[in-house]
C-alpha positions in Angstrom: -55.3 -0.8 30.4 -51.4 -1.4 31.4 -52.0 -1.8 35.3 -49.2 -4.0 36.7 -47.2 -3.8 33.7 -43.7 -1.9 32.7 -42.9 0.8 30.4 -40.7 0.6 27.8 -38.8 4.1 27.8 -36.6 4.9 24.3 -34.3 6.6 25.2 -32.2 9.2 23.1 -28.2 9.4 23.1 -25.6 11.2 21.9 -25.0 11.1 17.5 -21.4 11.5 18.9 -20.4 14.5 21.3 -21.0 12.7 24.6 -21.9 16.2 26.0 -25.7 15.8 24.1 -27.2 14.3 26.8 -30.4 15.2 28.6 -30.7 15.4 32.3 -33.9 13.1 32.0 -32.1 10.6 29.5 -29.6 10.3 32.3 -31.9 10.0 35.0 -34.1 7.2 32.9 -31.1 4.8 32.5 -29.9 5.2 36.2 -33.6 4.7 37.3 -34.9 1.1 35.1 -33.6 -1.6 36.4 -32.5 -3.2 32.8 -31.2 -1.5 29.5 -31.5 -3.0 25.7 -28.7 -1.5 24.0 -27.9 -2.2 20.0 -24.1 -2.5 21.0 -23.3 -3.1 25.1 -20.0 -2.4 24.5 -20.2 0.9 22.5 -23.2 1.7 25.3 -20.7 1.1 28.3 -18.6 3.9 27.1 -21.3 6.3 27.8 -22.4 4.6 31.0 -19.1 5.0 32.2 -19.0 9.1 31.4 -22.3 9.1 33.5 -21.8 7.0 36.1 -24.7 4.7 35.0 -24.6 1.1 36.6 -27.6 -0.3 35.2 -27.5 -3.9 33.7 -27.3 -4.0 29.8 -28.4 -6.6 27.4 -28.0 -6.4 23.9 -30.5 -5.9 21.1 -29.9 -5.5 17.5 -31.2 -6.5 13.9 -29.6 -10.1 14.1 -31.2 -11.1 17.6 -34.5 -9.3 17.7 -36.4 -12.4 17.3 -34.6 -14.3 20.1 -34.6 -11.3 22.4 -38.1 -10.4 21.9 -40.2 -12.6 24.2 -37.4 -12.2 27.0 -38.1 -8.3 26.9 -41.8 -8.5 26.6 -42.1 -10.6 29.5 -39.6 -8.2 31.4 -42.0 -5.6 31.0 -45.1 -7.7 31.5 -44.0 -8.6 34.8 -44.5 -5.0 36.1 -40.7 -4.3 35.4 -39.7 -0.9 33.1 -37.1 -1.4 30.3 -34.7 1.4 28.7 -33.9 0.9 25.0 -31.1 3.0 23.4 -29.0 2.4 20.0 -25.7 3.4 19.3 -26.5 6.9 18.6 -29.2 8.9 18.1 -33.4 8.3 18.5 -34.1 4.4 18.5 -36.1 3.5 15.9 -34.8 5.4 13.5 -33.2 2.7 10.7 -32.7 0.4 13.5 -35.3 -2.6 15.1 -36.5 -0.4 18.1 -40.0 -0.5 16.0 -40.5 -4.0 16.6 -40.5 -3.9 20.1 -42.6 -0.8 20.2 -45.2 -2.7 18.0 -44.8 -5.7 20.5 -45.0 -3.8 23.9 -48.2 -1.8 22.3 -50.0 -5.3 21.4 -49.0 -6.6 25.0 -50.9 -3.1 26.3 -47.6 -2.0 27.6 -46.6 1.7 27.7 -44.3 3.5 25.7 -42.8 6.6 26.4 -40.5 8.4 24.4 -37.0 10.6 25.8 -36.3 12.8 23.0 -33.2 13.8 22.0 -30.1 13.9 19.5 -31.0 12.7 15.6 -28.9 12.9 12.9 -31.1 13.7 10.7 -32.7 16.4 12.4 -29.1 17.8 13.2 -28.0 17.5 9.4 -31.4 19.2 7.9 -31.4 22.1 9.9 -27.9 22.7 9.4 -28.1 22.3 5.1 -29.8 25.7 4.3 -32.6 23.1 2.5 -36.5 23.7 2.9 -37.4 22.2 6.1 -40.8 22.6 5.8 -41.3 19.4 3.7 -38.9 16.7 3.8 -38.6 12.6 3.2 -36.5 10.6 5.2 -35.6 7.6 2.9 -33.0 5.7 5.6 -30.2 3.7 3.8 -30.6 2.5 0.1 -30.1 -1.1 -0.4 -26.3 -2.1 -0.4 -26.5 -4.1 -3.2 -29.8 -4.3 -5.4 -32.5 -2.1 -5.8 -30.8 1.0 -5.1 -32.0 2.4 -8.4 -35.7 1.6 -8.3 -35.4 3.2 -4.8 -34.1 6.6 -5.9 -36.5 6.6 -9.2 -39.4 6.1 -6.8 -39.2 9.2 -5.3 -37.9 11.6 -8.3 -41.1 13.3 -8.5 -41.7 14.2 -4.7 -42.2 17.6 -4.0 -39.9 17.6 -1.2 -36.3 17.8 0.2 -34.8 14.2 0.3 -32.9 12.9 3.6 -30.7 9.5 3.2 -28.2 7.8 5.7 -25.3 6.5 3.5 -22.2 4.3 4.5 -19.0 6.2 4.2 -17.9 3.2 1.8 -20.6 4.3 -0.6 -20.9 7.6 -0.7 -19.3 8.1 -3.9 -21.2 5.5 -5.4 -24.4 7.0 -4.3 -23.9 10.6 -5.1 -23.3 9.4 -8.6 -26.6 7.5 -8.8 -28.5 10.6 -7.3 -27.1 12.6 -10.1 -27.4 9.9 -12.9 -31.5 9.9 -11.8 -32.2 13.1 -10.2 -30.3 15.2 -12.4 -28.1 18.1 -11.2 -29.8 19.3 -7.8 -28.3 21.0 -5.2 -27.0 18.7 -1.8 -25.5 18.7 1.6 -23.4 15.9 3.0 -23.1 16.1 6.9 -20.5 13.6 8.3 -19.2 13.4 11.6 -21.9 15.2 13.3 -21.3 17.1 16.7 -17.6 15.4 16.8 -14.2 16.7 16.7 -14.1 16.5 12.6 -17.6 17.6 12.2 -17.9 18.2 8.2 -20.6 19.5 6.2 -20.3 20.0 2.8 -22.7 22.0 0.2 -23.0 22.1 -3.8 -24.9 20.3 -6.5 -24.9 16.5 -6.8 -22.3 16.6 -10.2 -19.9 18.9 -7.9 -19.9 16.8 -4.6 -20.0 13.5 -6.8 -16.5 14.8 -8.3 -15.1 15.5 -4.7 -16.2 12.1 -2.8 -15.0 10.1 -6.2 -12.6 7.6 -4.9 -12.2 9.8 -1.9 -11.5 7.5 1.9 -13.8 8.9 4.4 -15.1 8.4 8.2 -18.5 7.9 10.1 -21.8 7.5 8.4 -22.8 10.2 6.0 -26.6 12.3 5.9 -27.4 13.4 2.3 -30.0 15.9 1.8 -30.9 16.7 -1.6 -33.2 19.6 -2.7 -36.4 18.9 -4.7 -36.3 19.3 -8.2 -37.5 22.8 -8.8 -35.3 24.2 -5.9 -33.4 27.2 -6.8 -30.6 27.2 -4.3 -26.9 28.1 -4.8 -24.0 27.7 -2.0 
């Protein structure tokens, strides 16, 4: 079905600690003729660390429609393409799914090279149930935040969100107002030198992060409504 066409490789990269790179990811990045990256300047640091000399091309939220035809044509001509994000697994809260969809439409094979993921790294460290969880990604930066939270209020699962450090205090207040005083875990700077995992209730951590300046994107893990957890 895909005879003569290249392969799209979705390659996971470290979420912080550059040591969290798999041998398969390194060999794949070295073996493909081109790598599409969210931020080529950021990715060059990783390439330098592992002596990867493969050419880079940018592919991110605001240029995906411009880049897509060129990248699909590249693979239709029989050349493989590596795709990486700034950190973690491509396709999680970034536009990688769009090129995956187009590749499938063009009968191009898609292969995922697994590795680091902030969602799972935070979740398994949280101490909250992992048998059923709902990943909600980022809340809208302005309008629609409360509506999004209200839509999952009655879902019987651990809730997982990404949030900017600039909005973490605001987010926790909104979760507390809408979901009640549930157990919550905040994971920040995962795998890095200043990794921080804070556990408590939405009330406690809302107060802790109120007007507090923090760095690094945060993962928020919230217990389901009837979860009897005490940290």
